[in-house]
C-alpha positions as CSV (number, residue, x, y, z in Angstrom):
1,V,-15.4,96.7,83.1
2,G,-14.7,99.7,80.9
3,A,-16.2,102.1,78.4
4,A,-16.8,99.4,75.8
5,S,-19.3,97.5,78.0
6,G,-21.0,100.6,79.5
7,G,-19.3,100.2,82.9
8,P,-17.3,102.7,84.8
9,V,-14.9,104.8,82.7
10,L,-11.4,105.8,83.6
11,R,-11.0,109.6,83.6
12,P,-8.4,111.0,81.3
13,R,-4.9,110.7,82.6
14,H,-4.3,114.5,82.5
15,A,-7.5,116.3,83.3
16,A,-6.1,119.7,82.5
17,R,-5.9,118.8,78.8
18,A,-8.3,117.6,76.1
19,V,-9.2,113.9,76.1
20,R,-7.1,112.2,73.4
21,V,-8.8,109.6,71.3
22,V,-7.1,107.3,68.7
23,L,-9.1,106.3,65.6
24,P,-7.9,103.0,64.1
25,R,-7.2,102.8,60.4
26,A,-9.4,99.7,60.0
27,L,-12.8,98.5,59.0
28,T,-15.7,101.0,58.8
29,F,-14.1,103.0,61.6
30,F,-11.7,104.3,59.0
31,S,-14.2,104.7,56.1
32,H,-16.3,106.8,58.4
33,L,-13.4,108.8,59.6
34,P,-14.9,112.2,58.7
35,L,-17.9,111.5,60.9
36,W,-16.0,110.2,63.9
37,R,-13.2,112.9,63.6
38,R,-15.8,115.7,63.4
39,L,-18.0,114.3,66.2
40,L,-15.1,113.8,68.6
41,S,-13.5,117.2,67.8
42,E,-16.8,119.0,68.3
43,L,-17.0,117.4,71.7
44,G,-13.6,118.8,72.6
45,A,-11.5,115.6,72.1
46,K,-8.1,115.7,70.5
47,V,-8.4,113.1,67.7
48,E,-5.4,111.1,66.4
49,L,-5.1,108.5,63.7
50,A,-3.5,105.2,64.6
51,A,-0.2,104.6,62.9
52,E,-0.3,103.1,59.4
53,S,-0.4,99.3,59.4
54,S,2.9,97.5,59.0
55,R,4.1,93.9,59.2
56,G,4.2,94.4,63.0
57,T,0.6,95.4,63.0
58,R,-0.4,92.2,61.2
59,E,1.7,90.2,63.6
60,R,0.1,91.8,66.6
61,G,-3.3,91.3,65.2
62,A,-2.6,87.6,64.5
63,A,-1.4,87.2,68.1
64,L,-4.5,88.9,69.5
65,V,-7.2,87.0,67.6
66,G,-8.8,84.1,69.4
67,A,-10.4,82.6,66.3
68,E,-10.0,82.6,62.6
69,F,-11.1,85.9,61.0
70,C,-10.7,87.6,57.7
71,F,-7.6,89.6,57.1
72,P,-9.3,93.1,57.7
73,V,-10.5,92.0,61.1
74,K,-7.1,90.6,62.0
75,L,-5.5,93.9,60.9
76,A,-8.1,95.8,63.0
77,H,-7.0,93.7,66.0
78,G,-3.4,94.8,65.3
79,Q,-4.4,98.4,64.9
80,V,-6.2,98.5,68.2
81,G,-3.5,96.5,70.0
82,E,-0.8,98.9,68.8
83,A,-2.8,102.0,69.7
84,L,-3.3,100.7,73.2
85,A,0.3,99.6,73.7
86,E,2.1,102.4,72.0
87,S,-0.1,105.5,72.4
88,D,-0.5,107.4,75.6
89,A,-4.0,108.5,74.4
90,D,-6.8,108.2,76.8
91,F,-9.1,106.1,74.6
92,V,-9.2,104.1,71.4
93,L,-12.5,104.4,69.4
94,V,-13.9,101.0,68.3
95,P,-17.5,101.8,67.4
96,R,-20.2,99.1,66.9
97,M,-21.3,100.1,63.4
98,V,-24.7,98.3,62.8
99,A,-26.2,99.9,59.7
100,Q,-26.2,102.9,57.4
101,P,-29.3,104.9,56.6
102,P,-31.7,103.2,54.3
103,A,-31.0,103.8,50.6
104,A,-33.4,103.8,47.8
105,G,-33.4,100.4,46.0
106,Q,-31.5,98.6,48.7
107,S,-33.2,96.1,51.0
108,D,-30.4,96.2,53.7
109,T,-27.8,98.6,54.8
110,Y,-26.2,96.5,57.5
111,F,-22.5,96.3,58.1
112,C,-20.7,93.0,58.1
113,P,-21.4,91.0,61.3
114,Y,-17.7,91.0,62.1
115,V,-17.7,94.8,62.0
116,Q,-20.8,94.8,64.2
117,G,-19.3,92.5,66.8
118,F,-15.7,93.7,66.7
119,P,-16.0,95.9,69.8
120,S,-16.9,92.8,71.9
121,V,-14.3,90.6,70.3
122,I,-11.5,93.2,70.7
123,E,-12.5,94.0,74.3
124,S,-12.1,90.3,75.2
125,A,-8.9,90.0,73.3
126,V,-7.1,93.0,74.8
127,G,-8.5,92.0,78.3
128,H,-6.8,88.6,78.0
129,A,-3.6,90.3,76.8
130,G,-3.7,92.8,79.7
131,D,-3.8,95.8,77.4
132,G,-6.6,97.7,79.1
133,P,-10.1,97.2,77.6
134,Q,-11.2,100.1,79.8
135,R,-9.5,102.4,77.3
136,L,-11.9,101.4,74.5
137,L,-14.8,103.6,73.5
138,S,-17.5,101.6,71.8
139,P,-20.6,103.6,70.9
140,T,-23.2,101.7,68.9
141,L,-24.3,103.5,65.8
142,D,-27.3,102.4,63.9
143,Q,-28.2,105.1,61.4
144,R,-31.5,103.6,60.6
145,E,-32.7,104.6,64.1
146,P,-34.3,108.0,64.7
147,M,-31.8,110.8,65.4
148,E,-32.7,111.1,69.1
149,R,-32.1,107.4,69.7
150,Q,-28.7,107.7,68.0
151,V,-27.8,110.7,70.2
152,E,-29.0,108.9,73.3
153,E,-26.7,105.9,72.5
154,L,-23.7,108.1,71.6
155,H,-24.1,110.0,74.9
156,R,-24.4,106.8,76.9
157,S,-21.1,105.7,75.4
158,L,-19.2,108.9,75.2
159,G,-20.7,111.3,77.7
160,A,-18.8,110.4,80.8
161,A,-15.5,109.6,79.0
162,L,-15.5,113.0,77.3
163,G,-17.3,114.9,80.1
164,V,-20.1,116.1,77.8
165,T,-23.9,116.4,78.1
166,R,-26.5,114.8,76.0
167,A,-27.3,118.2,74.4
168,Q,-23.6,118.7,73.5
169,V,-23.5,115.2,71.9
170,G,-26.7,116.0,70.0
171,E,-25.3,119.2,68.7
172,A,-22.0,117.7,67.7
173,Y,-23.6,114.7,66.0
174,R,-25.8,116.9,64.0
175,A,-22.8,119.0,63.0
176,A,-20.8,115.9,62.0
């Protein structure tokens, strides 16, 4: 059981250096890149973008999926699979993005159900492939929730992996 499921987290491979976290170029993880990059950087992590997608990324994604998904989700599988297999980073970020803040004139601000469920799906897929689901960081972010609830969830998911306190997470999230 790894970071994605709230279980024990492996400590960084080289404790004398900053924790390295890869951000996939896929789904809402990439469209919310400024938020995640700033948050993780403020918490002392070295943030890296996954390699750009290629034919190999698509093929790896197709090999990892256990069911039929839309192309963006297949590509996200490939992005995460490549990051785990080809990067020596400590973690790959696959956040569970639930909803954005409410907007005037909109009834819902939920993300696609595939985006919401992607962390669970990819954890299972890479576990079956033997690629190390314990290297996945999967904080839940529901921006409709009060700020303190969001900070609590981010700390639960990121605190031990990055070696940071709840107060540090709160400060970094507000800055992001």
